C-alpha angles and dihedrals in degrees: 000000000000114000117244099161117036095201094046094045101050105034109120090349141107109225131198119220113216130188113274117271089239134023089222094080115102126201115251128194114254132187117224105194092176088063096037096233144088115247142165109266103249091198088068092047105042145005112255116216125190108240106173140344139207098070123145110192112345117200115167138025129194134170116232108241097224106030098033090224120144117243124196139196119214138185120236124200114248095349129342106089106172145211112201137187103217118226123186112261095009127137114220096198110250123166093009102057136012145148095242141058131251116261086256089060093251121131117265112260111311092004091247132117096208136038131168113265095021121103122243120224117255086229138354139194128223116200094036126255095184097234115215136170117001146189140184112235117233099155127124100229094084112030095185091058094059110141092357115142118234121199129182113233117209106187090023089058096213143088113254123220114195124191110211127195123176092347092307129111105237098170141020130195126182112216131193092013093145093061096077094222136139102235107215107174143358134198142168116251127221087252091064095250126122120245127194130181130203135212087245090064101258125138120203127196119203119192101152136038 
């Protein structure tokens, strides 16, 4: 599907950006008054393909180092933060099902956590931790962390380490919890260490467990 309306195309969806159909297209400045900013018109640069739907508030994306699949972190309302493994054409449930409550205290959608035809999260948090940016670790500094998934937690104020086996989370550790920081993003450096940055402007380097 080629995007014609940015707002209509990406709302509650994960999209996939593909190379342009022709190299003759040139980017042109475009004003988006509904977003209050000037931006390059992505429709002129790339083709936008709908990948999955049913997302509430996506935050982070990371590619699994061995399967090549895309994993995603997502905020729930009052409870029900999610970790999802994105599959093409899948519906991840929002706003029909969820593991949290609306901010009003009412159930999400139908009040159910499962429904046929809707995907379940790989993992969810209740109460919320507000997962943010994330990365799989493939460095050589910390051998026991190989292929673990690291996610910044905003309201949780820690760095999550998730041990994953056969697409299931089999272990969770909360790092740097004593620092009192909102962890925004995490990445692996070229030196094999793990780096994480906070909303308060701190940068942490982890090179040992």
